[in-house]
C-alpha positions in Angstrom: -4.7 -24.1 -19.1 -1.9 -22.3 -21.1 -2.6 -18.7 -21.7 -0.8 -16.2 -24.3 -1.1 -12.6 -23.8 -0.7 -11.4 -27.3 -0.2 -8.1 -29.0 0.7 -5.9 -26.0 3.7 -3.7 -24.7 5.4 -5.4 -21.8 6.6 -3.1 -19.4 9.2 -3.6 -16.5 11.0 -1.5 -14.0 13.7 -0.7 -16.7 12.2 -0.7 -20.2 9.4 -1.8 -22.4 9.3 -3.8 -25.5 6.5 -5.3 -28.1 6.1 -8.8 -27.2 3.8 -11.7 -25.9 3.6 -13.5 -22.5 3.0 -17.1 -22.6 1.6 -18.6 -19.1 1.9 -22.4 -18.3 0.7 -23.8 -14.8 0.2 -20.5 -13.4 3.8 -19.2 -14.1 5.4 -17.2 -16.7 7.0 -19.6 -19.3 8.2 -17.4 -22.0 8.1 -13.6 -22.8 9.0 -12.5 -26.5 7.4 -13.1 -30.0 6.3 -16.4 -31.3 5.8 -17.9 -28.2 2.1 -19.0 -29.0 1.1 -22.7 -29.6 -2.0 -24.2 -31.5 -4.7 -24.8 -28.8 -3.2 -21.8 -26.2 -5.9 -19.5 -25.1 -5.3 -16.1 -26.3 -5.9 -12.8 -24.5 -5.8 -9.9 -26.6 -3.5 -7.1 -25.4 -3.6 -4.9 -28.6 -3.0 -1.2 -28.0 -2.4 -2.0 -24.4 0.6 -2.4 -21.7 1.3 -5.5 -20.0 2.3 -4.9 -16.5 3.4 -7.0 -13.4 0.7 -7.4 -11.0 0.9 -4.7 -8.5 1.8 -5.2 -5.0 0.1 -3.1 -2.4 2.0 -3.3 0.8 0.0 -1.4 3.3 -3.8 -2.3 3.5 -6.3 -2.4 6.5 -8.9 -5.0 5.0 -11.8 -6.0 7.8 -9.9 -4.4 10.4 -11.4 -4.5 13.8 -12.9 -1.5 15.0 -15.1 -0.4 17.8 -16.7 -4.1 18.2 -17.1 -4.4 14.4 -15.1 -3.9 11.2 -14.2 -1.1 8.9 -16.3 -1.1 5.6 -14.8 -4.0 3.5 -14.6 -7.8 3.7 -11.6 -9.7 2.6 -13.7 -10.6 -0.6 -14.9 -6.9 -1.4 -11.5 -5.3 -0.8 -9.7 -7.9 -2.9 -12.2 -7.6 -5.7 -11.4 -3.7 -5.5 -7.6 -4.7 -5.6 -7.9 -6.6 -8.8 -9.8 -4.2 -10.4 -7.5 -1.7 -9.8 -4.5 -4.0 -11.1 -3.4 -5.1 -7.8 -2.8 -9.2 -7.3 -1.1 -9.0 -3.8 -1.9 -7.2 -0.8 0.2 -7.3 2.5 -2.1 -6.4 5.4 -1.9 -5.0 8.7 -2.5 -7.2 11.9 -3.3 -5.5 15.0 -3.1 -7.9 17.8 -5.1 -7.5 21.1 -3.3 -6.6 24.0 -2.1 -9.3 26.3 -2.7 -11.9 23.4 0.0 -14.0 21.6 1.0 -12.7 18.1 0.3 -16.1 16.8 -3.1 -16.2 17.9 -3.7 -12.8 16.0 -2.1 -14.0 13.0 -4.6 -17.1 13.0 -7.5 -14.7 13.4 -6.5 -12.7 10.3 -5.7 -15.9 8.3 -9.2 -17.4 9.2 -10.7 -14.2 7.8 -8.7 -13.9 4.5 -8.7 -17.3 3.4 -12.5 -17.8 2.5 -12.8 -14.5 0.6 -9.4 -13.5 -0.9 -9.4 -12.8 -4.5 -5.7 -12.0 -4.5 -2.8 -13.3 -2.9 -1.9 -11.9 0.4 0.5 -11.6 3.3 0.8 -9.8 6.6 2.5 -7.3 8.6 2.5 -7.7 12.5 1.9 -4.9 14.5 3.5 -4.5 18.1 1.2 -2.5 20.2 3.3 -3.5 23.3 6.9 -4.7 24.0 6.5 -6.9 26.8 9.5 -9.5 26.9 6.7 -12.3 26.3 5.7 -10.3 22.9 8.9 -9.4 21.6 10.1 -13.3 22.1 7.5 -14.3 19.5 9.1 -12.3 17.0 11.4 -14.9 15.7 8.6 -17.5 15.5 6.6 -15.1 13.5 9.6 -14.5 11.1 9.8 -18.1 10.5 5.8 -18.4 10.0 6.4 -16.1 7.1 5.7 -12.7 8.8 9.0 -11.0 8.8 7.7 -7.3 8.8 6.4 -5.7 12.0 4.5 -2.2 12.4 5.2 -0.1 15.0 3.6 3.2 16.2 4.6 6.5 17.6 1.1 7.8 17.5 -2.2 6.8 18.6 -2.8 6.2 22.6 -4.1 2.7 22.0 -1.0 1.5 19.8 1.7 3.7 20.3 4.8 2.6 22.0 7.3 4.7 24.1 10.8 5.5 22.7 12.4 2.7 25.0 9.4 0.2 23.8 10.2 1.0 20.2 13.8 0.9 20.7 13.5 -2.3 22.3 10.9 -3.8 19.6 13.5 -2.6 16.6 16.4 -4.0 18.3 14.4 -7.6 18.6 13.2 -7.4 15.0 16.8 -6.8 13.9 18.1 -9.6 15.5 15.5 -11.8 14.2 16.2 -10.6 10.6 13.0 -8.7 10.3 11.9 -5.5 9.2 10.6 -2.3 11.3 7.7 -0.4 9.8 7.2 2.6 11.4 4.1 5.1 11.7 5.9 8.4 12.3 3.8 11.1 14.1 4.8 12.3 17.6 1.7 11.0 19.3 1.7 12.9 22.7 1.9 16.4 21.1 -0.9 15.7 18.7 -3.1 14.4 21.4 -2.6 17.8 23.2 -3.2 19.8 19.8 -6.6 17.7 19.2 -7.9 18.2 22.8 -7.1 21.9 22.8 -9.0 22.2 19.2 -11.8 20.2 20.5 -11.7 22.7 23.6 -12.3 25.5 21.2 -15.1 24.1 19.2 -12.8 23.2 16.2 -14.1 20.1 15.4 -14.7 20.0 11.6 -12.8 18.0 9.4 -10.6 21.0 7.8 -8.9 21.1 11.5 -7.5 17.8 11.4 -4.5 18.6 9.2 -3.8 21.7 11.7 -3.7 19.3 14.6 -1.5 17.0 13.1 1.3 19.3 11.8 4.2 18.4 9.5 6.5 19.2 12.0 5.3 16.4 14.5 5.7 13.9 11.5 9.3 15.0 10.7 10.2 15.0 14.4 8.9 11.6 14.8 10.6 10.3 11.4 14.1 11.6 12.8 13.6 9.8 16.3 12.3 6.8 14.4 15.3 6.5 12.3 17.9 7.3 15.2 16.5 4.5 17.1 16.8 2.0 14.1 20.5 3.1 14.0 20.8 2.6 17.6 19.2 -1.0 17.4 20.8 -2.0 14.3 17.6 -2.6 12.6 16.2 -1.9 9.0 13.5 0.5 8.8 10.5 1.1 6.3 8.8 4.3 7.0 5.1 4.5 6.1 2.9 7.0 4.3 5.1 9.9 4.3 3.1 13.0 3.6 5.4 15.8 3.7 8.6 17.4 2.7 10.2 17.6 6.1 9.7 13.9 7.1 11.1 12.8 3.7 14.3 15.0 4.5 14.9 13.0 7.7 14.8 9.7 5.7 17.2 11.1 3.4 19.4 12.3 5.9 19.2 9.0 7.8 20.3 7.5 4.7 23.3 9.7 4.0 24.4 8.5 7.5 24.2 4.6 6.5 20.9 3.5 7.8 19.0 0.9 5.6 15.6 2.8 5.4 12.9 2.5 2.7 10.5 5.1 2.2 6.7 4.9 1.0 4.2 7.4 0.3 0.5 7.0 -0.7 -1.7 7.7 -3.7 -3.9 10.5 -1.6 -1.0 12.3 -0.7 -0.4 12.8 -4.5 -3.7 13.9 -5.2 -5.2 15.8 -2.5 -4.0 19.0 -0.1 -5.4 20.2 2.9 -7.6 22.4 1.4 -9.8 19.5 0.3 -10.8 18.9 3.9 -12.7 22.2 3.9 -16.1 21.1 2.4 -19.6 21.8 3.5 -21.8 19.4 5.3 -19.0 17.0 7.0 -18.0 15.8 3.1 -14.2 16.6 4.1 -14.7 13.6 6.5 -14.0 11.4 3.3 -10.4 12.5 3.4 -9.6 12.1 7.1 -6.2 9.8 7.2 -3.3 10.1 9.2 -1.0 12.0 8.6 -3.1 14.2 6.9 -2.9 15.3 3.4 -0.8 18.6 3.1 0.0 21.6 1.2 0.5 22.1 -2.7 4.3 22.4 -1.9 4.5 18.8 -0.3 2.3 17.4 -2.9 4.7 18.7 -5.4 8.0 17.7 -3.7 6.7 14.1 -3.3 6.0 13.6 -7.1 9.7 15.0 -7.8 10.8 12.4 -5.0 9.3 9.5 -6.9 11.0 10.7 -10.2 14.2 11.0 -8.3 13.9 7.6 -6.8 14.0 8.9 -3.2 10.6 7.2 -2.4 10.7 3.6 -3.0 7.2 2.4 -2.9 3.4 4.0 -3.4 0.9 2.2 -1.4 -2.8 3.0 -0.8 -3.2 2.6 3.2 -6.3 1.1 2.0 -8.8 1.5 5.2 -12.4 2.2 4.1 -15.4 3.2 6.1 -19.0 4.1 5.3 -20.7 7.3 5.9 -22.6 6.1 9.0 -19.3 5.0 10.5 -17.9 8.4 10.0 -20.9 10.2 11.3 -20.0 9.5 14.9 -17.3 12.0 14.7 -19.7 14.8 13.1 -19.2 16.7 16.4 -15.9 15.5 17.6 -12.8 15.7 15.5 -11.2 13.1 17.5 -13.8 10.2 16.7 -13.7 10.4 12.9 -12.3 7.0 11.9 -9.2 7.8 10.0 -8.8 6.0 6.5 -9.9 6.0 3.1 -10.1 3.8 0.0 -7.1 3.1 -2.1 -6.8 -0.3 -3.2 -8.8 0.1 -6.7 -7.8 4.0 -7.0 -3.8 3.6 -6.7 -2.6 2.4 -10.2 -5.6 4.2 -12.1 -4.6 7.6 -10.3 -1.0 7.0 -10.3 -1.3 6.6 -14.2 -3.6 9.7 -14.7 -1.8 12.0 -12.5 1.8 10.8 -12.9 2.4 8.9 -16.1 0.1 11.0 -18.4 1.2 14.3 -16.8 4.7 13.5 -17.3 5.6 13.4 -13.4 6.9 9.7 -13.7 7.4 7.2 -16.1 5.6 4.0 -17.2 8.4 2.0 -15.7 8.7 4.1 -12.6 5.1 3.2 -11.9 6.0 -0.4 -12.1 9.1 0.0 -9.8 6.8 1.8 -7.2 4.2 -0.3 -7.0 5.4 -4.0 -8.1 9.2 -4.2 -8.5 10.2 -2.4 -5.5 7.5 -3.9 -3.1 8.7 -7.2 -4.3 12.2 -6.5 -3.4 11.8 -5.0 0.0 9.2 -7.3 1.6 10.9 -10.8 0.3 8.6 -11.5 -2.6 11.1 -11.5 -5.5 11.6 -13.1 -7.9 7.8 -14.9 -7.5 6.2 -11.4 -7.5 7.0 -7.7 -9.1 8.2 -8.7 -12.4 7.3 -10.4 -15.8 10.0 -13.0 -16.5 10.1 -16.6 -16.9 9.8 -18.4 -13.8 7.7 -15.7 -11.9 4.3 -16.3 -10.8 1.7 -15.2 -13.5 0.3 -12.0 -11.9 -0.2 -9.8 -15.1 -2.3 -6.9 -15.7 -3.1 -5.8 -19.1 -3.8 -2.1 -18.8 -5.8 -0.4 -21.7 -4.5 3.3 -21.5 -7.4 4.6 -23.9 -10.2 3.9 -21.2 -11.6 7.0 -19.6 -14.1 7.1 -16.6 -15.2 9.3 -13.8 -14.6 7.8 -10.5 -17.6 7.3 -8.4 -18.5 5.4 -5.1 -21.4 4.3 -7.5 -19.1 2.1 -9.3 -16.0 1.3 -7.5 -16.0 -2.1 -5.7 -15.0 -1.5 -2.0 -18.1 -1.3 0.2 -17.4 2.0 1.2 -20.3 4.1 0.1 -18.3 7.3 -0.4 -14.8 8.4 -1.7 -12.8 11.5 -1.8 -12.1 10.7 -5.3 -15.8 11.1 -6.5 -16.1 13.0 -9.9 -12.6 12.9 -10.6 -11.5 11.8 -14.1 -9.2 9.1 -14.7 -7.5 7.6 -17.7 -6.8 3.9 -18.5 -8.2 0.5 -16.8 -7.2 -2.9 -16.3 -8.6 -5.1 -19.3 -7.4 -8.3 -18.0 -5.8 -9.2 -14.5 -4.5 -12.5 -13.8 -3.3 -14.0 -10.1 -0.9 -16.9 -10.8 -2.2 -17.6 -14.3 -5.9 -17.3 -13.7 -8.0 -14.5 -14.6 -9.7 -12.7 -12.0 -10.8 -9.9 -14.0 -11.5 -10.3 -17.9 -12.5 -7.9 -20.3 -13.2 -5.5 -17.3 -15.6 -8.0 -15.8 -15.0 -10.3 -12.4 -13.8 -13.7 -13.7 -12.3 -15.2 -10.2 -13.8 -17.0 -7.3 -13.6 -16.2 -3.7 -10.7 -17.8 -1.7 -8.4 -18.3 -4.7 -5.9 -16.0 -3.3 -3.4 -17.7 -1.0 -1.3 -16.7 2.0 2.3 -15.8 1.0 5.0 -16.6 3.7 7.6 -14.0 3.1 11.4 -14.1 3.8 12.9 -11.8 6.2 15.5 -9.8 4.2 15.3 -7.9 1.0 15.5 -9.8 -2.2 17.5 -8.5 -5.1 15.6 -7.2 -8.1 16.1 -5.1 -11.2 17.1 -1.3 -10.1 15.7 1.5 -12.3 18.4 2.8 -14.5 19.1 6.6 -13.7 18.0 7.5 -17.3 14.2 8.1 -18.0 12.8 5.3 -20.2 9.8 6.1 -22.6 
């Protein structure tokens, strides 16, 4: 089927123009005026922006936990992604200790394949640094999984400094990318234990037991270890000014380090954790949401091109799952829905408020992730030859966000009752509509696995001049 998206404003990371997009065989065939032929299927984009499909490089879909899984299946999670304008996700694999990495990859592929509505890739978590595990890294890179998540927090997942260094060195030698969760896990575990002993177990104490200094210290340590290991580094979910400062300092020394923040750090603060009747538990995530000053600093860093990616860290739970931590702060499962929320809230709180331009939104959610994670030129831009991952964004839509109407299976959300502007009218993945006229149009299993290359690919960079 040949489709022409007609009458919209096409937006890239570097500019915008009035034009149409012609799609043939699942790829973009032409962009401009006069590209329609008789018999083409036409999607009306009048009054809308035509954006490249967003890439969310940080998700936890159908994540194993306590003998079960978190709230979303691959079907529900990727339906939520599509309605939020995301056409590619890169999910975190967490292998069991002692099992080969290849078996964990097979497990995640088996869960994703039948249900995925959008395209997907994987990061491999390294929760141990045994010689046998590190020896598997080159095979994972060849299998199209060239990025590896390391944790400096959580007892069940964290590596020692020596283990993290050994893992980074092996990743660097294999041409991969090291992702790092930067919090000082040992210090945080002590602070949490002390808080529980004092009876400070409500959600509002979460931020106090995971202070910004613990994130900044671990970020600085991770950057130094990556320098020593000669490895590329990507720092996930930066939440505070201090951690960002450590990234900027490392860049000034020549380290190749990319920075990510997440939607929740741009919307909420620690004050939102202090709610009656355990309602603050919906906002538990690690690192925690921070201060007004941190939130403002992150918005300024986005506009200054100091942060490369806005991801979701999508990890939804039901209220029943959260209840296991009602009387124990350390047992509240961490994570919140974000796949569907990311673009609407970035548009509402960022573009409409003048904090970032629409071009910068495209860069942060599509073009930069494609470049960093080896998906460009197929993904991340609207250009001839690229996959036809396209979002027709209607800026005139307004709605109130609610768990009653979002598409994740989480039955609660910290975004409840917040107003948003804009919605995805049409969403295409490789030329096939998965959302059409704001209704689900795709089918389970259409999304395909994307083997990725190891190194960063070239992509259009944002000019230093604000456009639009």
